[in-house]
C-alpha positions in Angstrom: 14.5 1.4 -2.1 12.1 0.0 0.2 11.2 3.5 1.6 10.4 4.5 -2.2 7.9 1.6 -2.5 6.1 2.3 0.8 6.1 6.3 0.1 4.6 5.3 -3.3 1.8 3.8 -1.2 0.9 6.8 0.6 1.0 8.9 -2.6 -2.0 6.6 -3.8 -3.5 5.9 -0.6 -4.1 9.8 0.6 -6.3 11.0 -2.4 -8.4 8.1 -2.1 -9.0 8.7 1.7 -9.8 12.4 0.9 -12.3 11.5 -1.6 -13.5 8.4 -0.5 -17.2 9.2 -0.2 -17.6 10.3 -3.8 -15.8 7.2 -5.2 -18.0 4.3 -4.4 -17.7 0.6 -4.2 -15.4 0.1 -7.1 -12.9 2.2 -5.7 -13.0 0.2 -2.2 -12.5 -2.9 -4.0 -9.5 -1.4 -6.2 -7.8 0.1 -3.0 -8.5 -3.3 -1.2 -6.5 -5.2 -4.2 -3.9 -2.6 -3.9 -3.5 -2.7 -0.3 -3.2 -6.5 -0.5 -0.5 -6.2 -2.9 1.4 -3.8 -0.7 1.0 -6.2 2.3 2.3 -8.9 0.1 5.3 -7.1 -0.7 5.9 -6.1 3.1 5.5 -9.7 3.8 8.0 -10.6 1.2 10.6 -8.2 2.5 10.0 -9.2 6.0 10.6 -12.9 5.2 13.8 -12.0 3.3 15.3 -10.1 6.2 15.0 -6.7 4.5 13.7 -4.9 7.9 16.5 -6.0 10.1 18.8 -3.5 11.6 22.4 -4.5 11.2 
């Protein structure tokens, strides 16, 4: 499940990175908010022990 969450991140990040020049400041702010949300999710999973190898 964790792989799917972070794989979807790449699905949104790649097209944004390709067309970054033509999108403007609004898209930069939107992507920063999106990345912050993903970082919070990553930190949550890490704190809950979801990244440990058993």
